[in-house]
N, C-alpha and C positions, 0 to 999 in steps of 0.2 A: 429205593427200588431200582431196578435195572430197566433202562429204557428198551433194551434189545429183546428182553424176555416177554414173549407174547402171552396173553391171557387167553385161553381157551374155554368157552363155556361148555358145561357138561351137555351130553346129549349127541355126540358125534361130531362130524366135521363142520367146521364153521370158519369164516374168516376171523383170523386172530386180531386182537386189538392190543397195543403195547401196554404193558404193566403201568408205566408212567402215564400213559393216556388215560387209563382207568382211574388212577389216582388223582389226576387233575379233574376228571369228570365228576368223581365223589366229592371232591373238595368244592366244586362249583355247585353242586346239588346242596351240600351242606350250607354253603354260604347264602344261597338264595333263599333257602327255607324260611328265613326269618321274615321275608316280605310277604308270606302267605297271608291269606284273609280268612281266617278260620274262627270267627266269633261264636259259632254255634257248637261245633265239635271240640274246638280247642286242640285240634290235630293239624297242625302245619305240616305240609309236605313240599319238598323241593325236588325238581327234576333238572337234569342237565343232559342235553342230547348232543351226541357227537355226530356232525355231519362228514360225509365222505372227504370234503376238502379241509377237514381239520377245524372247521368252526364249530364252536360250542354255544348251542341256544339254550337258554334256561326257562323254566316255568314254575309257577306256584299254584296250589289249590286256591280257588276263590269261591267261597260258600255265599249262599244266597238265603234269605228267609223262606223262599219258596225252593225247598231242597232239590227238586229235580233240575233246576236252572243252575246249580253249582257247576264248577268245572274242575277236574282233576289236573294236577301238576303236569302229569304226563301228556295229556291232551294240550294243556296251554303251551307246553314247549313244542309240540308238533305243530300246533297252529301257528305259533310265532314263526317257527322255522320255515314253514310254507310261504308265510307272508314276506319272509326275507328272501325268498328265491330258492330255498332248499328243498330238495325232495329225495335225496339219497342218504340214508342214515346208517352208521356202524354200530352204535351202541346208546344206551340211555342208562343213567344212574338215577336211582330213586332214593330219597332220604325222607323218613317220616319219624316213627316212634321208637321205642326202646329195642325193637327186635328188626332186623332186616326185613322189609315188605316188598312184595313184588306188585306190579299194576293190577288193578281190578280188571275184571273181564271186559268191560267197554273200552278201556285203555288198551288192553292187549289187542283187540279187534282193530282199533285204530292204528296202532304201531305196526300190525301185521300187513296192513295196506302197503307200507313201504319196505317190506321184506323181513327176512329172519334175523334180526339184529341181536346183538349181545344185550341182555338186561342185567344191571348190576344192582343189586339190593343192598343198602347200607343203612347206618343209623347216624345220629348226630354224633355219637361217641367214637371216636377213632380207635378205641380199644377193642371195638366189637368187630369181629371178622366180617369182611365184605363177602357177599355171595353173588356169583354169577351164573346166568342161564342163557340158554338158546331160547328166544321167543317161541320157536316151535315147540319146544318142551313145555312151556306154560300154556300154550293154546294149540293142542294138536288138532289136526283136522279143521283148521279155520276156514271161514268163508272168505273167499277172496275173488280177485278179478276174473279168474277163470270160470267162476260160478255165475257170473252175469255176461259171459261171452266177450271178454276183453283180454 
């Protein structure tokens, strides 16, 4: 892949993320996926979040016998990033099952708190094409800071 060639998510104007950065982000999500705790669904998910300064923070899904207490990989990555002092994100890569998956509605809302980043959906298999989206295309008319007067 060419470092200079940006990846533009479908759906209009959006800050580009270099193709190499996307590939590295997907690789990080694939690598961390093995650490997921998914004894109930047997559906491990890994996520890698690209911060504005180039830092990559990863997360995995963590299930619980009390299902509502589980945490998705995307939210785990966001929470870890915020705890590490990061609050500006450019992209997130998500790796789950046999087809590229996008974040659930709750995770989309959490991600939207931090802007309209690029969402990269991939699988554990590098032969399956990666898909990219703008978060705003996945969560149109999201509830945001302006809705609570901030």
